[in-house]
N, CA and C atoms of all chains as a GROMACS GRO file, in nm:
protein
  621
    1UNK      N    1  -0.586   2.710  -0.091
    1UNK     CA    2  -0.620   2.572  -0.123
    1UNK      C    3  -0.524   2.494  -0.184
    2UNK      N    4  -0.469   2.544  -0.304
    2UNK     CA    5  -0.371   2.480  -0.386
    2UNK      C    6  -0.252   2.463  -0.300
    3UNK      N    7  -0.219   2.562  -0.216
    3UNK     CA    8  -0.077   2.549  -0.125
    3UNK      C    9  -0.087   2.433  -0.033
    4UNK      N   10  -0.211   2.419   0.027
    4UNK     CA   11  -0.217   2.299   0.119
    4UNK      C   12  -0.208   2.162   0.052
    5UNK      N   13  -0.254   2.152  -0.079
    5UNK     CA   14  -0.231   2.041  -0.140
    5UNK      C   15  -0.084   2.010  -0.183
    6UNK      N   16  -0.016   2.120  -0.209
    6UNK     CA   17   0.125   2.118  -0.255
    6UNK      C   18   0.192   2.082  -0.128
    7UNK      N   19   0.147   2.132  -0.021
    7UNK     CA   20   0.227   2.092   0.118
    7UNK      C   21   0.213   1.941   0.146
    8UNK      N   22   0.079   1.904   0.138
    8UNK     CA   23   0.058   1.757   0.148
    8UNK      C   24   0.139   1.655   0.070
    9UNK      N   25   0.142   1.716  -0.069
    9UNK     CA   26   0.211   1.624  -0.154
    9UNK      C   27   0.373   1.617  -0.116
   10UNK      N   28   0.424   1.745  -0.078
   10UNK     CA   29   0.546   1.739  -0.039
   10UNK      C   30   0.586   1.646   0.089
   11UNK      N   31   0.497   1.653   0.182
   11UNK     CA   32   0.511   1.586   0.311
   11UNK      C   33   0.511   1.427   0.266
   12UNK      N   34   0.412   1.397   0.178
   12UNK     CA   35   0.412   1.247   0.164
   12UNK      C   36   0.524   1.201   0.051
   13UNK      N   37   0.536   1.285  -0.039
   13UNK     CA   38   0.643   1.243  -0.145
   13UNK      C   39   0.791   1.257  -0.085
   14UNK      N   40   0.818   1.357  -0.009
   14UNK     CA   41   0.960   1.356   0.049
   14UNK      C   42   0.966   1.248   0.160
   15UNK      N   43   0.859   1.211   0.239
   15UNK     CA   44   0.868   1.110   0.333
   15UNK      C   45   0.901   0.971   0.258
   16UNK      N   46   0.839   0.948   0.158
   16UNK     CA   47   0.848   0.816   0.076
   16UNK      C   48   1.002   0.822   0.030
   17UNK      N   49   1.037   0.924  -0.028
   17UNK     CA   50   1.169   0.936  -0.085
   17UNK      C   51   1.278   0.907   0.025
   18UNK      N   52   1.266   0.964   0.136
   18UNK     CA   53   1.369   0.941   0.238
   18UNK      C   54   1.353   0.814   0.290
   19UNK      N   55   1.246   0.750   0.301
   19UNK     CA   56   1.230   0.599   0.337
   19UNK      C   57   1.285   0.512   0.229
   20UNK      N   58   1.269   0.544   0.113
   20UNK     CA   59   1.338   0.470   0.002
   20UNK      C   60   1.497   0.478   0.005
   21UNK      N   61   1.536   0.598   0.024
   21UNK     CA   62   1.684   0.607   0.029
   21UNK      C   63   1.734   0.524   0.155
   22UNK      N   64   1.676   0.534   0.265
   22UNK     CA   65   1.717   0.467   0.383
   22UNK      C   66   1.705   0.320   0.369
   23UNK      N   67   1.602   0.275   0.306
   23UNK     CA   68   1.593   0.125   0.283
   23UNK      C   69   1.695   0.072   0.177
   24UNK      N   70   1.723   0.154   0.081
   24UNK     CA   71   1.835   0.122  -0.013
   24UNK      C   72   1.963   0.109   0.051
   25UNK      N   73   1.998   0.200   0.136
   25UNK     CA   74   2.131   0.202   0.209
   25UNK      C   75   2.134   0.068   0.307
   26UNK      N   76   2.008   0.051   0.367
   26UNK     CA   77   2.004  -0.070   0.466
   26UNK      C   78   2.029  -0.190   0.392
   27UNK      N   79   1.964  -0.204   0.280
   27UNK     CA   80   1.973  -0.327   0.199
   27UNK      C   81   2.118  -0.354   0.143
   28UNK      N   82   2.178  -0.244   0.100
   28UNK     CA   83   2.319  -0.256   0.061
   28UNK      C   84   2.395  -0.306   0.158
   29UNK      N   85   2.401  -0.252   0.287
   29UNK     CA   86   2.471  -0.291   0.388
   29UNK      C   87   2.456  -0.416   0.423
   30UNK      N   88   2.323  -0.480   0.433
   30UNK     CA   89   2.292  -0.613   0.452
   30UNK      C   90   2.367  -0.713   0.355
   31UNK      N   91   2.357  -0.674   0.225
   31UNK     CA   92   2.423  -0.759   0.132
   31UNK      C   93   2.576  -0.770   0.160
   32UNK      N   94   2.640  -0.639   0.183
   32UNK     CA   95   2.780  -0.649   0.213
   32UNK      C   96   2.815  -0.719   0.324
   33UNK      N   97   2.740  -0.704   0.444
   33UNK     CA   98   2.753  -0.783   0.552
   33UNK      C   99   2.746  -0.930   0.546
   34UNK      N  100   2.646  -0.982   0.483
   34UNK     CA  101   2.622  -1.117   0.444
   34UNK      C  102   2.717  -1.176   0.365
   35UNK      N  103   2.768  -1.115   0.266
   35UNK     CA  104   2.882  -1.162   0.183
   35UNK      C  105   3.001  -1.168   0.265
   36UNK      N  106   3.031  -1.081   0.337
   36UNK     CA  107   3.156  -1.088   0.413
   36UNK      C  108   3.152  -1.192   0.532
   37UNK      N  109   3.033  -1.201   0.599
   37UNK     CA  110   3.025  -1.301   0.719
   37UNK      C  111   2.890  -1.374   0.701
   38UNK      N  112   2.869  -1.462   0.620
   38UNK     CA  113   2.728  -1.530   0.599
   38UNK      C  114   2.687  -1.578   0.730
   39UNK      N  115   2.775  -1.617   0.833
   39UNK     CA  116   2.711  -1.677   0.947
   39UNK      C  117   2.633  -1.574   1.026
   40UNK      N  118   2.661  -1.452   1.011
   40UNK     CA  119   2.593  -1.342   1.067
   40UNK      C  120   2.477  -1.272   1.017
   41UNK      N  121   2.428  -1.365   0.899
   41UNK     CA  122   2.320  -1.303   0.824
   41UNK      C  123   2.170  -1.292   0.894
   42UNK      N  124   2.132  -1.392   0.976
   42UNK     CA  125   2.006  -1.387   1.048
   42UNK      C  126   2.018  -1.266   1.166
   43UNK      N  127   2.149  -1.240   1.220
   43UNK     CA  128   2.148  -1.143   1.315
   43UNK      C  129   2.144  -1.002   1.256
   44UNK      N  130   2.201  -0.992   1.124
   44UNK     CA  131   2.200  -0.875   1.052
   44UNK      C  132   2.066  -0.831   1.007
   45UNK      N  133   1.993  -0.942   0.973
   45UNK     CA  134   1.848  -0.918   0.929
   45UNK      C  135   1.767  -0.854   1.040
   46UNK      N  136   1.791  -0.910   1.159
   46UNK     CA  137   1.716  -0.863   1.274
   46UNK      C  138   1.767  -0.715   1.319
   47UNK      N  139   1.877  -0.692   1.299
   47UNK     CA  140   1.922  -0.545   1.322
   47UNK      C  141   1.884  -0.443   1.217
   48UNK      N  142   1.861  -0.503   1.078
   48UNK     CA  143   1.809  -0.426   0.983
   48UNK      C  144   1.670  -0.380   1.006
   49UNK      N  145   1.590  -0.496   1.051
   49UNK     CA  146   1.455  -0.483   1.077
   49UNK      C  147   1.432  -0.371   1.193
   50UNK      N  148   1.527  -0.384   1.294
   50UNK     CA  149   1.528  -0.265   1.403
   50UNK      C  150   1.527  -0.130   1.350
   51UNK      N  151   1.640  -0.118   1.254
   51UNK     CA  152   1.656   0.021   1.216
   51UNK      C  153   1.557   0.066   1.113
   52UNK      N  154   1.481  -0.036   1.046
   52UNK     CA  155   1.392  -0.005   0.938
   52UNK      C  156   1.260   0.055   1.019
   53UNK      N  157   1.238  -0.014   1.142
   53UNK     CA  158   1.124   0.042   1.217
   53UNK      C  159   1.137   0.198   1.255
   54UNK      N  160   1.263   0.228   1.294
   54UNK     CA  161   1.292   0.356   1.327
   54UNK      C  162   1.294   0.457   1.215
   55UNK      N  163   1.345   0.395   1.100
   55UNK     CA  164   1.336   0.476   0.966
   55UNK      C  165   1.195   0.510   0.927
   56UNK      N  166   1.104   0.415   0.936
   56UNK     CA  167   0.978   0.434   0.897
   56UNK      C  168   0.885   0.524   0.976
   57UNK      N  169   0.904   0.533   1.117
   57UNK     CA  170   0.822   0.599   1.195
   57UNK      C  171   0.778   0.746   1.166
   58UNK      N  172   0.882   0.834   1.146
   58UNK     CA  173   0.848   0.962   1.121
   58UNK      C  174   0.775   0.981   0.987
   59UNK      N  175   0.832   0.924   0.869
   59UNK     CA  176   0.763   0.940   0.762
   59UNK      C  177   0.623   0.891   0.743
   60UNK      N  178   0.592   0.796   0.832
   60UNK     CA  179   0.441   0.748   0.850
   60UNK      C  180   0.339   0.848   0.909
   61UNK      N  181   0.414   0.918   1.004
   61UNK     CA  182   0.338   1.031   1.075
   61UNK      C  183   0.328   1.144   0.977
   62UNK      N  184   0.407   1.166   0.885
   62UNK     CA  185   0.403   1.262   0.777
   62UNK      C  186   0.294   1.223   0.685
   63UNK      N  187   0.290   1.099   0.653
   63UNK     CA  188   0.170   1.047   0.566
   63UNK      C  189   0.032   1.075   0.614
   64UNK      N  190   0.018   1.045   0.744
   64UNK     CA  191  -0.103   1.080   0.806
   64UNK      C  192  -0.141   1.222   0.811
   65UNK      N  193  -0.036   1.302   0.844
   65UNK     CA  194  -0.074   1.444   0.848
   65UNK      C  195  -0.099   1.500   0.702
   66UNK      N  196  -0.027   1.450   0.611
   66UNK     CA  197  -0.055   1.503   0.471
   66UNK      C  198  -0.194   1.457   0.437
   67UNK      N  199  -0.233   1.343   0.458
   67UNK     CA  200  -0.352   1.296   0.427
   67UNK      C  201  -0.469   1.367   0.497
   68UNK      N  202  -0.447   1.408   0.626
   68UNK     CA  203  -0.537   1.483   0.709
   68UNK      C  204  -0.565   1.623   0.631
   69UNK      N  205  -0.450   1.685   0.583
   69UNK     CA  206  -0.465   1.803   0.529
   69UNK      C  207  -0.536   1.809   0.402
   70UNK      N  208  -0.530   1.698   0.322
   70UNK     CA  209  -0.608   1.664   0.201
   70UNK      C  210  -0.731   1.664   0.216
   71UNK      N  211  -0.778   1.572   0.315
   71UNK     CA  212  -0.919   1.548   0.350
   71UNK      C  213  -0.983   1.671   0.408
   72UNK      N  214  -0.901   1.748   0.488
   72UNK     CA  215  -0.963   1.883   0.544
   72UNK      C  216  -1.000   1.970   0.454
   73UNK      N  217  -0.916   1.968   0.342
   73UNK     CA  218  -0.940   2.066   0.230
   73UNK      C  219  -1.062   2.036   0.145
   74UNK      N  220  -1.080   1.901   0.128
   74UNK     CA  221  -1.201   1.868   0.043
   74UNK      C  222  -1.317   1.832   0.124
   75UNK      N  223  -1.343   1.872   0.258
   75UNK     CA  224  -1.444   1.844   0.342
   75UNK      C  225  -1.564   1.922   0.295
   76UNK      N  226   1.902  -3.639  -0.746
   76UNK     CA  227   2.002  -3.620  -0.640
   76UNK      C  228   1.925  -3.555  -0.526
   77UNK      N  229   1.948  -3.608  -0.416
   77UNK     CA  230   1.868  -3.552  -0.297
   77UNK      C  231   1.958  -3.426  -0.240
   78UNK      N  232   1.895  -3.351  -0.145
   78UNK     CA  233   1.964  -3.240  -0.097
   78UNK      C  234   2.069  -3.297   0.007
   79UNK      N  235   2.177  -3.205   0.009
   79UNK     CA  236   2.285  -3.238   0.110
   79UNK      C  237   2.226  -3.221   0.248
   80UNK      N  238   2.245  -3.330   0.341
   80UNK     CA  239   2.179  -3.332   0.473
   80UNK      C  240   2.233  -3.223   0.556
   81UNK      N  241   2.347  -3.179   0.567
   81UNK     CA  242   2.394  -3.066   0.649
   81UNK      C  243   2.331  -2.942   0.608
   82UNK      N  244   2.302  -2.912   0.468
   82UNK     CA  245   2.242  -2.796   0.438
   82UNK      C  246   2.102  -2.797   0.479
   83UNK      N  247   2.028  -2.914   0.483
   83UNK     CA  248   1.887  -2.917   0.525
   83UNK      C  249   1.899  -2.874   0.682
   84UNK      N  250   1.979  -2.943   0.754
   84UNK     CA  251   2.002  -2.926   0.900
   84UNK      C  252   2.031  -2.771   0.924
   85UNK      N  253   2.123  -2.707   0.828
   85UNK     CA  254   2.140  -2.571   0.862
   85UNK      C  255   2.014  -2.481   0.838
   86UNK      N  256   1.946  -2.529   0.746
   86UNK     CA  257   1.804  -2.429   0.731
   86UNK      C  258   1.710  -2.452   0.839
   87UNK      N  259   1.717  -2.576   0.894
   87UNK     CA  260   1.610  -2.588   1.014
   87UNK      C  261   1.673  -2.519   1.125
   88UNK      N  262   1.800  -2.505   1.143
   88UNK     CA  263   1.857  -2.452   1.277
   88UNK      C  264   1.839  -2.297   1.282
   89UNK      N  265   1.817  -2.229   1.175
   89UNK     CA  266   1.802  -2.071   1.179
   89UNK      C  267   1.666  -2.033   1.232
   90UNK      N  268   1.681  -1.999   1.364
   90UNK     CA  269   1.550  -1.961   1.426
   90UNK      C  270   1.522  -1.816   1.420
   91UNK      N  271   1.389  -1.793   1.389
   91UNK     CA  272   1.352  -1.665   1.373
   91UNK      C  273   1.311  -1.597   1.511
   92UNK      N  274   1.351  -1.469   1.537
   92UNK     CA  275   1.327  -1.411   1.659
   92UNK      C  276   1.179  -1.387   1.677
   93UNK      N  277   1.128  -1.381   1.810
   93UNK     CA  278   0.986  -1.383   1.846
   93UNK      C  279   0.921  -1.242   1.794
   94UNK      N  280   0.928  -1.208   1.670
   94UNK     CA  281   0.881  -1.064   1.636
   94UNK      C  282   0.741  -1.047   1.634
   95UNK      N  283   0.659  -1.160   1.648
   95UNK     CA  284   0.512  -1.148   1.653
   95UNK      C  285   0.470  -1.068   1.783
   96UNK      N  286   0.563  -1.082   1.874
   96UNK     CA  287   0.547  -1.006   2.018
   96UNK      C  288   0.524  -0.845   1.989
   97UNK      N  289   0.582  -0.802   1.885
   97UNK     CA  290   0.574  -0.657   1.860
   97UNK      C  291   0.425  -0.617   1.808
   98UNK      N  292   0.364  -0.710   1.724
   98UNK     CA  293   0.231  -0.692   1.686
   98UNK      C  294   0.139  -0.691   1.814
   99UNK      N  295   0.160  -0.788   1.898
   99UNK     CA  296   0.072  -0.816   2.022
   99UNK      C  297   0.095  -0.694   2.120
  100UNK      N  298   0.217  -0.646   2.122
  100UNK     CA  299   0.231  -0.518   2.216
  100UNK      C  300   0.165  -0.406   2.153
  101UNK      N  301   0.174  -0.395   2.024
  101UNK     CA  302   0.103  -0.281   1.955
  101UNK      C  303  -0.053  -0.294   1.963
  102UNK      N  304  -0.095  -0.403   1.946
  102UNK     CA  305  -0.238  -0.416   1.962
  102UNK      C  306  -0.291  -0.403   2.094
  103UNK      N  307  -0.228  -0.461   2.195
  103UNK     CA  308  -0.249  -0.435   2.332
  103UNK      C  309  -0.248  -0.281   2.376
  104UNK      N  310  -0.137  -0.208   2.331
  104UNK     CA  311  -0.126  -0.077   2.358
  104UNK      C  312  -0.253   0.011   2.286
  105UNK      N  313  -0.276  -0.043   2.172
  105UNK     CA  314  -0.395   0.033   2.100
  105UNK      C  315  -0.537   0.032   2.181
  106UNK      N  316  -0.559  -0.109   2.223
  106UNK     CA  317  -0.669  -0.116   2.302
  106UNK      C  318  -0.677  -0.042   2.433
  107UNK      N  319  -0.549  -0.053   2.503
  107UNK     CA  320  -0.544   0.027   2.629
  107UNK      C  321  -0.572   0.189   2.604
  108UNK      N  322  -0.493   0.230   2.510
  108UNK     CA  323  -0.518   0.391   2.490
  108UNK      C  324  -0.665   0.408   2.444
  109UNK      N  325  -0.726   0.316   2.376
  109UNK     CA  326  -0.868   0.342   2.345
  109UNK      C  327  -0.957   0.341   2.458
  110UNK      N  328  -0.938   0.241   2.550
  110UNK     CA  329  -1.001   0.239   2.678
  110UNK      C  330  -0.979   0.357   2.761
  111UNK      N  331  -0.865   0.428   2.757
  111UNK     CA  332  -0.847   0.538   2.823
  111UNK      C  333  -0.916   0.670   2.765
  112UNK      N  334  -0.918   0.657   2.639
  112UNK     CA  335  -1.003   0.770   2.559
  112UNK      C  336  -1.154   0.748   2.577
  113UNK      N  337  -1.196   0.630   2.625
  113UNK     CA  338  -1.343   0.601   2.649
  113UNK      C  339  -1.379   0.703   2.759
  114UNK      N  340  -1.281   0.742   2.848
  114UNK     CA  341  -1.333   0.825   2.959
  114UNK      C  342  -1.370   0.959   2.908
  115UNK      N  343  -1.312   1.002   2.790
  115UNK     CA  344  -1.347   1.124   2.736
  115UNK      C  345  -1.467   1.124   2.660
  116UNK      N  346  -1.480   1.031   2.566
  116UNK     CA  347  -1.603   1.014   2.473
  116UNK      C  348  -1.592   0.885   2.408
  117UNK      N  349  -1.708   0.836   2.349
  117UNK     CA  350  -1.707   0.705   2.280
  117UNK      C  351  -1.640   0.730   2.147
  118UNK      N  352  -1.669   0.856   2.080
  118UNK     CA  353  -1.608   0.893   1.961
  118UNK      C  354  -1.452   0.890   1.970
  119UNK      N  355  -1.408   0.946   2.068
  119UNK     CA  356  -1.267   0.940   2.083
  119UNK      C  357  -1.205   0.815   2.112
  120UNK      N  358  -1.271   0.718   2.164
  120UNK     CA  359  -1.222   0.585   2.182
  120UNK      C  360  -1.214   0.511   2.052
  121UNK      N  361  -1.325   0.522   1.969
  121UNK     CA  362  -1.329   0.471   1.838
  121UNK      C  363  -1.215   0.533   1.736
  122UNK      N  364  -1.194   0.652   1.754
  122UNK     CA  365  -1.086   0.720   1.675
  122UNK      C  366  -0.942   0.675   1.717
  123UNK      N  367  -0.931   0.662   1.850
  123UNK     CA  368  -0.817   0.613   1.907
  123UNK      C  369  -0.764   0.471   1.856
  124UNK      N  370  -0.879   0.383   1.871
  124UNK     CA  371  -0.865   0.240   1.826
  124UNK      C  372  -0.829   0.242   1.682
  125UNK      N  373  -0.889   0.330   1.597
  125UNK     CA  374  -0.865   0.330   1.460
  125UNK      C  375  -0.723   0.360   1.427
  126UNK      N  376  -0.671   0.461   1.515
  126UNK     CA  377  -0.531   0.512   1.495
  126UNK      C  378  -0.430   0.418   1.524
  127UNK      N  379  -0.471   0.328   1.634
  127UNK     CA  380  -0.384   0.220   1.674
  127UNK      C  381  -0.367   0.115   1.579
  128UNK      N  382  -0.482   0.081   1.513
  128UNK     CA  383  -0.490  -0.035   1.411
  128UNK      C  384  -0.435   0.013   1.291
  129UNK      N  385  -0.441   0.145   1.263
  129UNK     CA  386  -0.370   0.187   1.141
  129UNK      C  387  -0.209   0.168   1.150
  130UNK      N  388  -0.173   0.175   1.265
  130UNK     CA  389  -0.034   0.157   1.290
  130UNK      C  390   0.006   0.002   1.294
  131UNK      N  391  -0.068  -0.060   1.376
  131UNK     CA  392  -0.057  -0.211   1.406
  131UNK      C  393  -0.069  -0.304   1.266
  132UNK      N  394  -0.174  -0.278   1.192
  132UNK     CA  395  -0.194  -0.383   1.080
  132UNK      C  396  -0.090  -0.371   0.970
  133UNK      N  397  -0.051  -0.247   0.926
  133UNK     CA  398   0.070  -0.239   0.823
  133UNK      C  399   0.194  -0.287   0.880
  134UNK      N  400   0.215  -0.271   1.007
  134UNK     CA  401   0.340  -0.308   1.077
  134UNK      C  402   0.342  -0.473   1.084
  135UNK      N  403   0.226  -0.524   1.108
  135UNK     CA  404   0.227  -0.665   1.126
  135UNK      C  405   0.248  -0.729   0.988
  136UNK      N  406   0.206  -0.679   0.893
  136UNK     CA  407   0.231  -0.719   0.741
  136UNK      C  408   0.374  -0.706   0.724
  137UNK      N  409   0.428  -0.600   0.765
  137UNK     CA  410   0.581  -0.563   0.731
  137UNK      C  411   0.666  -0.676   0.811
  138UNK      N  412   0.637  -0.696   0.933
  138UNK     CA  413   0.702  -0.801   1.001
  138UNK      C  414   0.689  -0.943   0.943
  139UNK      N  415   0.584  -0.974   0.895
  139UNK     CA  416   0.562  -1.100   0.826
  139UNK      C  417   0.656  -1.104   0.709
  140UNK      N  418   0.654  -0.984   0.619
  140UNK     CA  419   0.729  -0.997   0.494
  140UNK      C  420   0.889  -0.997   0.521
  141UNK      N  421   0.922  -0.912   0.638
  141UNK     CA  422   1.057  -0.894   0.672
  141UNK      C  423   1.127  -1.031   0.712
  142UNK      N  424   1.060  -1.111   0.785
  142UNK     CA  425   1.114  -1.244   0.823
  142UNK      C  426   1.053  -1.369   0.754
  143UNK      N  427   1.015  -1.338   0.637
  143UNK     CA  428   0.955  -1.454   0.559
  143UNK      C  429   1.073  -1.540   0.508
  144UNK      N  430   1.182  -1.489   0.481
  144UNK     CA  431   1.315  -1.563   0.449
  144UNK      C  432   1.418  -1.530   0.545
  145UNK      N  433   1.499  -1.620   0.581
  145UNK     CA  434   1.615  -1.598   0.643
  145UNK      C  435   1.742  -1.677   0.597
  146UNK      N  436   1.860  -1.642   0.651
  146UNK     CA  437   1.976  -1.706   0.608
  146UNK      C  438   2.063  -1.623   0.493
  147UNK      N  439   2.188  -1.654   0.500
  147UNK     CA  440   2.265  -1.590   0.411
  147UNK      C  441   2.245  -1.644   0.257
  148UNK      N  442   2.206  -1.749   0.243
  148UNK     CA  443   2.192  -1.812   0.103
  148UNK      C  444   2.058  -1.735   0.026
  149UNK      N  445   1.975  -1.678   0.120
  149UNK     CA  446   1.854  -1.639   0.068
  149UNK      C  447   1.855  -1.482   0.088
  150UNK      N  448   1.973  -1.418   0.074
  150UNK     CA  449   1.975  -1.273   0.102
  150UNK      C  450   1.896  -1.190  -0.002
  151UNK      N  451   1.904  -1.248  -0.123
  151UNK     CA  452   1.824  -1.164  -0.230
  151UNK      C  453   1.676  -1.164  -0.214
  152UNK      N  454   1.638  -1.299  -0.153
  152UNK     CA  455   1.481  -1.309  -0.133
  152UNK      C  456   1.453  -1.223  -0.008
  153UNK      N  457   1.543  -1.215   0.092
  153UNK     CA  458   1.517  -1.144   0.217
  153UNK      C  459   1.494  -0.990   0.179
  154UNK      N  460   1.600  -0.944   0.089
  154UNK     CA  461   1.584  -0.805   0.055
  154UNK      C  462   1.457  -0.763  -0.028
  155UNK      N  463   1.433  -0.851  -0.116
  155UNK     CA  464   1.311  -0.828  -0.210
  155UNK      C  465   1.180  -0.834  -0.125
  156UNK      N  466   1.178  -0.921  -0.025
  156UNK     CA  467   1.055  -0.932   0.045
  156UNK      C  468   1.056  -0.804   0.152
  157UNK      N  469   1.175  -0.774   0.198
  157UNK     CA  470   1.177  -0.652   0.289
  157UNK      C  471   1.143  -0.532   0.221
  158UNK      N  472   1.179  -0.506   0.105
  158UNK     CA  473   1.147  -0.385   0.014
  158UNK      C  474   0.981  -0.386  -0.009
  159UNK      N  475   0.935  -0.505  -0.050
  159UNK     CA  476   0.791  -0.524  -0.071
  159UNK      C  477   0.718  -0.492   0.056
  160UNK      N  478   0.761  -0.535   0.166
  160UNK     CA  479   0.702  -0.517   0.299
  160UNK      C  480   0.702  -0.368   0.336
  161UNK      N  481   0.816  -0.296   0.313
  161UNK     CA  482   0.822  -0.151   0.346
  161UNK      C  483   0.728  -0.070   0.252
  162UNK      N  484   0.721  -0.109   0.127
  162UNK     CA  485   0.629  -0.026   0.038
  162UNK      C  486   0.484  -0.046   0.067
  163UNK      N  487   0.443  -0.174   0.092
  163UNK     CA  488   0.313  -0.202   0.132
  163UNK      C  489   0.268  -0.140   0.259
  164UNK      N  490   0.370  -0.127   0.363
  164UNK     CA  491   0.341  -0.073   0.483
  164UNK      C  492   0.299   0.069   0.464
  165UNK      N  493   0.374   0.153   0.376
  165UNK     CA  494   0.344   0.289   0.350
  165UNK      C  495   0.195   0.293   0.273
  166UNK      N  496   0.178   0.210   0.185
  166UNK     CA  497   0.046   0.216   0.104
  166UNK      C  498  -0.070   0.181   0.206
  167UNK      N  499  -0.052   0.073   0.293
  167UNK     CA  500  -0.160   0.036   0.381
  167UNK      C  501  -0.189   0.145   0.483
  168UNK      N  502  -0.077   0.216   0.527
  168UNK     CA  503  -0.097   0.324   0.624
  168UNK      C  504  -0.188   0.441   0.551
  169UNK      N  505  -0.143   0.459   0.430
  169UNK     CA  506  -0.232   0.568   0.362
  169UNK      C  507  -0.371   0.539   0.337
  170UNK      N  508  -0.403   0.412   0.298
  170UNK     CA  509  -0.544   0.354   0.272
  170UNK      C  510  -0.598   0.362   0.416
  171UNK      N  511  -0.532   0.326   0.523
  171UNK     CA  512  -0.597   0.324   0.649
  171UNK      C  513  -0.642   0.472   0.698
  172UNK      N  514  -0.558   0.551   0.677
  172UNK     CA  515  -0.599   0.697   0.720
  172UNK      C  516  -0.711   0.742   0.630
  173UNK      N  517  -0.700   0.716   0.479
  173UNK     CA  518  -0.805   0.754   0.399
  173UNK      C  519  -0.942   0.694   0.452
  174UNK      N  520  -0.952   0.563   0.482
  174UNK     CA  521  -1.066   0.514   0.530
  174UNK      C  522  -1.122   0.578   0.653
  175UNK      N  523  -1.025   0.600   0.766
  175UNK     CA  524  -1.061   0.654   0.876
  175UNK      C  525  -1.122   0.789   0.854
  176UNK      N  526  -1.060   0.870   0.777
  176UNK     CA  527  -1.108   1.002   0.739
  176UNK      C  528  -1.249   1.021   0.679
  177UNK      N  529  -1.270   0.905   0.599
  177UNK     CA  530  -1.392   0.893   0.516
  177UNK      C  531  -1.506   0.848   0.603
  178UNK      N  532  -1.470   0.733   0.675
  178UNK     CA  533  -1.593   0.647   0.743
  178UNK      C  534  -1.617   0.697   0.886
  179UNK      N  535  -1.524   0.732   0.952
  179UNK     CA  536  -1.536   0.769   1.097
  179UNK      C  537  -1.602   0.904   1.110
  180UNK      N  538  -1.724   0.914   1.148
  180UNK     CA  539  -1.792   1.033   1.169
  180UNK      C  540  -1.865   1.029   1.296
  181UNK      N  541  -1.840   1.128   1.395
  181UNK     CA  542  -1.738   1.233   1.389
  181UNK      C  543  -1.602   1.167   1.429
  182UNK      N  544  -1.495   1.229   1.381
  182UNK     CA  545  -1.362   1.184   1.407
  182UNK      C  546  -1.292   1.276   1.509
  183UNK      N  547  -1.231   1.218   1.595
  183UNK     CA  548  -1.144   1.294   1.693
  183UNK      C  549  -1.007   1.278   1.655
  184UNK      N  550  -0.960   1.390   1.570
  184UNK     CA  551  -0.828   1.395   1.523
  184UNK      C  552  -0.726   1.382   1.613
  185UNK      N  553  -0.741   1.442   1.731
  185UNK     CA  554  -0.621   1.427   1.832
  185UNK      C  555  -0.610   1.284   1.883
  186UNK      N  556  -0.740   1.232   1.915
  186UNK     CA  557  -0.725   1.094   1.960
  186UNK      C  558  -0.654   1.008   1.841
  187UNK      N  559  -0.689   1.016   1.727
  187UNK     CA  560  -0.652   0.943   1.626
  187UNK      C  561  -0.495   0.940   1.596
  188UNK      N  562  -0.446   1.065   1.600
  188UNK     CA  563  -0.308   1.102   1.572
  188UNK      C  564  -0.209   1.064   1.704
  189UNK      N  565  -0.284   1.103   1.813
  189UNK     CA  566  -0.191   1.064   1.945
  189UNK      C  567  -0.176   0.912   1.948
  190UNK      N  568  -0.283   0.836   1.935
  190UNK     CA  569  -0.280   0.696   1.936
  190UNK      C  570  -0.173   0.634   1.844
  191UNK      N  571  -0.183   0.695   1.723
  191UNK     CA  572  -0.096   0.642   1.602
  191UNK      C  573   0.057   0.671   1.645
  192UNK      N  574   0.086   0.799   1.684
  192UNK     CA  575   0.203   0.825   1.723
  192UNK      C  576   0.274   0.743   1.856
  193UNK      N  577   0.182   0.721   1.952
  193UNK     CA  578   0.225   0.636   2.060
  193UNK      C  579   0.257   0.491   2.032
  194UNK      N  580   0.160   0.443   1.937
  194UNK     CA  581   0.178   0.291   1.900
  194UNK      C  582   0.309   0.281   1.803
  195UNK      N  583   0.318   0.382   1.732
  195UNK     CA  584   0.443   0.395   1.636
  195UNK      C  585   0.570   0.404   1.730
  196UNK      N  586   0.562   0.458   1.842
  196UNK     CA  587   0.682   0.468   1.928
  196UNK      C  588   0.728   0.352   1.993
  197UNK      N  589   0.643   0.231   1.979
  197UNK     CA  590   0.690   0.100   2.022
  197UNK      C  591   0.807   0.056   1.936
  198UNK      N  592   0.820   0.106   1.823
  198UNK     CA  593   0.947   0.077   1.730
  198UNK      C  594   1.066   0.100   1.805
  199UNK      N  595   1.073   0.201   1.894
  199UNK     CA  596   1.189   0.234   1.975
  199UNK      C  597   1.244   0.126   2.058
  200UNK      N  598   1.126   0.037   2.086
  200UNK     CA  599   1.178  -0.069   2.204
  200UNK      C  600   1.165  -0.204   2.142
  201UNK      N  601   1.175  -0.196   2.014
  201UNK     CA  602   1.160  -0.340   1.937
  201UNK      C  603   1.285  -0.442   1.986
  202UNK      N  604   1.397  -0.386   1.998
  202UNK     CA  605   1.515  -0.480   2.054
  202UNK      C  606   1.472  -0.549   2.182
  203UNK      N  607   1.401  -0.462   2.267
  203UNK     CA  608   1.374  -0.526   2.391
  203UNK      C  609   1.260  -0.628   2.387
  204UNK      N  610   1.160  -0.583   2.303
  204UNK     CA  611   1.030  -0.669   2.289
  204UNK      C  612   1.059  -0.799   2.219
  205UNK      N  613   1.136  -0.797   2.106
  205UNK     CA  614   1.156  -0.911   2.030
  205UNK      C  615   1.300  -0.973   2.049
  206UNK      N  616   1.370  -0.936   2.136
  206UNK     CA  617   1.523  -0.988   2.167
  206UNK      C  618   1.598  -0.984   2.042
  207UNK      N  619   1.598  -0.864   1.961
  207UNK     CA  620   1.679  -0.852   1.846
  207UNK      C  621   1.820  -0.819   1.884
   0.00000   0.00000   0.00000
């Protein structure tokens, strides 16, 4: 039972960590790009949103599966 | 001193892309998949609709936060809002799953997850949906 909880914690925690690193990199690139070419900032914001959607997708599924494991254990 | 007129004009000319379409597409897809699961059973349809909404509602909030500010002069506000939106998206998704697992009885897990994954896959077509 404890192993299942540890597995769920790893799924949720590493998913959140990966998303955070990805968002950090994306934000840094947006700052760089906006500083170099301010007129492109709105376009860059759209592209950042596009990548953020892709970045988020898999960790979200991980969060769902992790919570399912937790709730399945405590049923 | 008043604001510089060209600056005001510049702020007004920055158009936001039609990102609200993403939420509409996700909502429509959720309802469509729920209707398809209705052929199987009513419980499966409810679970499928819940899975779709668990994806759609946090994503709609993220879209709202991501495009709250625009323009190079507001890059810091854009980033701050973006990070907040991303964090809240993850929290709201977790809360949504917890509520679904607690409140929906009997829960069709396959319907819930398959709808969630399918609606999440609309993120791959965001550039086409919202002209980004």
